[in-house]
N, C-alpha and C positions, 0 to 999 in steps of 0.2 A: 504493500499500499504506500502510495507516495504521500509524504508529509506536507501538511499545509504550509505555505509561505511563512506565516508567522512563526509556527513551530520550528522551522529551519532557522530563522532569525534568532529565536530565543536559545536554541541549542548552541549556535556559534557564539552568542554573547556570553552564555553561562560558561562555555568552555574557556573563553578568554579570562573570565574572572577567576576561574579555578586554577589556570595555570599560573597567574600572577600570585595568588595567594600561597600555592604550593612552593613557590621559590623561597618563601620565608620559613617553611616548615623545618623544624629541627635545629634551627640557628638560635644562638644566644640573642639576648636583646642588643647587645653590644654590636654583633655582627649584622643584625638587622638595621640598625641606624647607621653603620659605618659608611661614610662617603668614600667612594672608589673611583671617582673621576675628578679631574680638575674643577669640574663645576658642582661638585658635591652630590652627584647622583647616588642614591642609596636606596635599598629595598624598601624600608618602611616608608620613605617618602613617596615612592612610586604608588604604593597603596593609598596613602593619604591623598595624593593628587587624584587618583582614580575615584575615590568615593565622593570627593568634593565637586568634581565635574559631573559624575553620574547623577547626583541628587539634583543639579541644576537642570540636566538635559531631560530628565523624566519627571521633574517636578514643576518649577516655575514656567518651563517651556510649554507645559500643557495645563497651566492653570492649578497646579497643586503646590502647596508649601510644605516643607519639612517642619514637623511639629515642634522641634527643638533646636531652632537655629543656633543657639549658643555652642552647639557641638561642632559647627562647621566653621571653616575660615571665613572670617568677615572680609567683605570687599574693601572695608575701610581700615584694615590692618596696616600699620605703617611699615611692616616688613613685607616686601613683595614676594619673598621666598617661603613664607610661612606654610604655604600648601605643599611644599616639597620636602619637608622634613618634620619629624616629631620633636615637639618642644620637650623641655625638661620635665614638664608637668604631665605630659601624655604617655601612656604606656602602650606597648606593641599589642597587648591582649585588647586594650581599649579601642585602638584604631582598627584592628581587624574585626572586632566584635561590631563596631559602628559601620564598617563596610558591608557586613553581612546583613545588617538592618537596612543599609541604603539599597542593597540589592532587592530585598523583599518589597521595599517601597517602590522601586523602579518596576518591579515585576507587576505590582497592582496596577500601575499605569498602562503597562503594555498589555496586560489582560483585560482592562476595561475599555481600551479603545481600538477602533479599527486601524488598520495600517495606514489608511489614507487620511487620518485625523490630522488636521493642521494646527501646528503650534507656532510659537515665535520665540527665538533665541535673543535674549536681552543683549548678551555681549557680542552678538553677531549685528548689532543695530537693529534688532527687532525683525530680522530676516524671518520670513514665512518658511516652515519646514513641515514634512509630514512625519509621523511616527516612524513609517519604514525608513526614512532617511536618517533619523536619529539613531535608530537601532544600527543601522549599517556604519554610521560615523562612530558610535561608541564603541563597537566591535573592533573596528580598524584601529581605533586610538589605544584600546586595551592591548591588542595584539602587538602594537609598536612598543608599548612599555613592557610587555612580557618578554619581548626580545632584548630590551635593556636588561631586564632582570635575569635572563638567561647569563648573560655575560658577567653581571655582578656576582651571581651565585658560584659561577665557575671559578671566579677569582678568589673567593673566600675558602671553598673546600673542595673544588674540582667537580662538584655535582653537575651533571648535564642531563638533558632529556626534557621531553614535553611534560610528562606526568609519571608517577610511580609505575614501574612495570610496563612502560610504553616503549615499544621497540623501535624508536626513531633514530637510535644512535647505533651505529655498527658495533658488535661486541668484539672483544679481544684485539683491540687495535693498540699498537705501540705508539701512543700519542706523542712522547718525547721524540722518538725517531721521525714521526710524521711532521712535527713542527721543524725539526732540523732540516728535513728535506725541503720544506716550503721556504724555509729561511735562505737556504742555498740557491734555491731558484730565484728568489726576490733580490738576492745580493748580486745577481748577474745583471741587473737593470739599474741605470741610474735614473734621477729624478725626471729625466726626459723621456723615459721609456725605452731608451736604446740599450740593446743587449750587447755584452761583450762576448769574448770566446767562451765556450762551454767551460764552466767551472771557474771563470775569472770575472771579478767585478770590474765594471768600467771605472768605478770610483778609485780603483787601485792604480789605473794606468798613468 
């Protein structure tokens, strides 16, 4: 039996949510908060960003308000990066729990409205959108951040993969040998993309 269009969209949206949260599973709170890029990207911050945007897209965009706005990042916060990290008074459990409640809130909007329902995104200048468009947009956004989380988690403890027991990573690979091989290939090219003789770096000429 072919799934209904909304059910397909819901499945992919939930899959993106699950992947992002799984990347925090089993880590210490320090590791969940730890910035691992020059711009401070961190796992818990990705979740905090995801929940704050999801509640907007499936709340005010379609005329629904989150019942406890003090739990969310205020648009008047003087720190423009507050939505990208957990503050010292927030906990990982609290943020993850809040995201699960936001998901339930968003799903109520999705279940109550037809895909062609029109809403308006305030931070897009009031642009008119359909529920269908917002579901696609939010899934794409979450998958992008799940990719960020993939790289962060691998830096922390080497864990890779889509979900537990999901066979999307080849087994029994000698990863150090693989990375050495790729480095050797990369070293044959200069920054203009010009290759030197096999095994010889142009930069060494």
